[in-house]
N, C-alpha and C positions, 0 to 999 in steps of 0.2 A: 687379673681377672681371667685371662685366657688359660692360665695354669689350672685354675679351679674348674673351668669349663671342661678342660681336657681330662682332669681327674674324674669328674662326674660321668663323662662320656665313656671313659675306659671302664669304670665301675659298672656302668649299665651294660657294656659289652660282656664283661665277665658274668654278670647275673644272667643275661640272655643265653650265653653259652652253657651255663649250668642249668638252664631251665627254671630259674628262680624268678618269680614275678616281682618281688621287691628287692631293692638293692640294700645290702646290709654292710656292716663294718668289714666283714671278710672280703667282700668285693672291693671296698675302698682300699683296704690294705694291699690287695693284689694289684690294684690300679696304681697305687703310690709306688710300689716296688717296680712295676713296669716302667713308669715314667722316670723314676730316679735312676734305675740301673739298666734300662733297656729291655727289650723282649727276651724271654727265656729262649736259650739256644740249646735244644735237646740234641743236636747233631754233634756237639762237642764232647761226647762221651769218649773217653780214652780207652784203648785196648790195654790188656795187661802188659804187652810188649812196650807200648808207648809210655805207660806209667813207669816201668822199669828203666827205660832209657832216660827218662826225665829225672828219675831219682838218683841215678848214679852218673857221675861226670865223665865216664869213659876214659879214665886214666889221666885226666888233666886236673889232678888235685892241686889245690892252692896251698901255699905255705901260710898257715894261720898263726905263726909265732909273731909276737909283737916286734916291730922293728924299733931299733934304738938309734933313730936318726939324730945326728948331732952329738953322739956320744963318742 
């Protein structure tokens, strides 16, 4: 019951924030996502350098050949 109350409350907050008088499915979807996945974190935007450093393993490549243990 508390989960439903929390969902309705979050949807109402989204509607009020958007200046909408009635709560609709869009607000309920946003509220569901917020409850299930947590609040949106906009500060987690990565710079191009961070993206590049994350994408390339800086010379520590792994050997991806299958091992033949026991052979």
